[in-house]
N, C-alpha and C positions, 0 to 999 in steps of 0.2 A: 220363770217367766214373769213372775212378782217384781223381779228388778225392771224388766223391759216396761211395765207397764206403768212404773213411778217413773219412769224415766218420759216416756209419751207422755205423762201428767207432768211432770215440770215442762217439758217443753210446749204442749198446748197454754201453758201459764204465762211462760217465758218471752215467747213470740210476741202475744198483744202489747206486753206491757213493755218489751223494746220499740216495738214501732210507737208506741205512746209515748215514751221518752223522746224520739227521735224528733217528733212532733215539739212536747213542750221543754226538750232537753236547753239546759244551759242558764249562765247568770241573770240574763236580762229577758226571756220569753211571759213568763210567767208576772214577771212584775209590770210589764208592758200591757199584758192582758187586765191586770187588778187595775191598773192606772188609767184602762180606758172604759172599763167596767165602773169606776168611781166617779166617770163625768168626764176626765179631760180627753178632748177629741180633737185638739188644737197639737202640732209637732211640740211645740215650744212648752205647752202644757205640761206634756207626756214627759217630756226631756227633765223640768223641774221638777217633777213628784218624783223621781227616780235618780235618788244621786249616785252619781259618780259616771254614768250612762254617758258618752257621746255621741254628738250628732250624727259618725259615721255609723256605728254600733247600731244607734237607735232608729236610721232607716233603713241598716241590713234588714234587721230584726222585723220591722214594720213587713217589709217585702214580704219577707219568710212567712210572719205570718197570715199574712194575706193571700199568697199561694196556696197554703193549707185552710182557707176558708174559715178562718178562725174571726178575721176582721174585714172592715169594708172599706175601700178610702174613696172619700165623694169631694170634687173636683168642682167647687161654685166659682162660674165665669164671669165675677164681677170686679171691680177693681178694688183695692189689690184681688187677685185670686184665692180664694180661701178654699183650704184643702182640710176636711177633717176626717178623722178614724171613728168606727163604732163597731162595738161586738156585735159580729152576726149570732144568728138565732143558735147555730151549731156549738158558740162558745159559750153558750149556755149551759153545755153537756158538759163543761170541766168545771163549773162552780161546784158541786158536790167534790169534787178532786180537791180541789184547792184550798175549802172550808176545812178538809179532811186534815190536809198538810197543816193547816192554822192550828187547828186542836193539837193536834199530836205536836209541832213546835211548842206552842205553851206546855203541854205536860211535860214536855223534854226540859223545857229550862227551868222548870217547878221542881221535877226529880232533878237535875243535875245543880240544882242551887241546893237542895237539901243535902244531897251526899256530904257537898263541902264544910 
């Protein structure tokens, strides 16, 4: 019986973690969120701040993040038309996770470099 409880406890953790990873998974989503959070609100600014991302991939990822309600796209009807991106308030809930990943990454780099 204890083994079944541990299995259900594991699943109770794995399912929400998997859901989270489905939203932020991939090479580009977190860098895009970080870039927009740093103040890059135009498509070209976001692209230039993320080395290696192509316009096609950036456009796809921006649409995906917008569907998940993490960013908003605003079209200003001027000449020329201005499109800007901002983080939704909901994206702020990811910031503690992003900072935790940053801290872990810095700690891991230090650990690895010390063992060499």
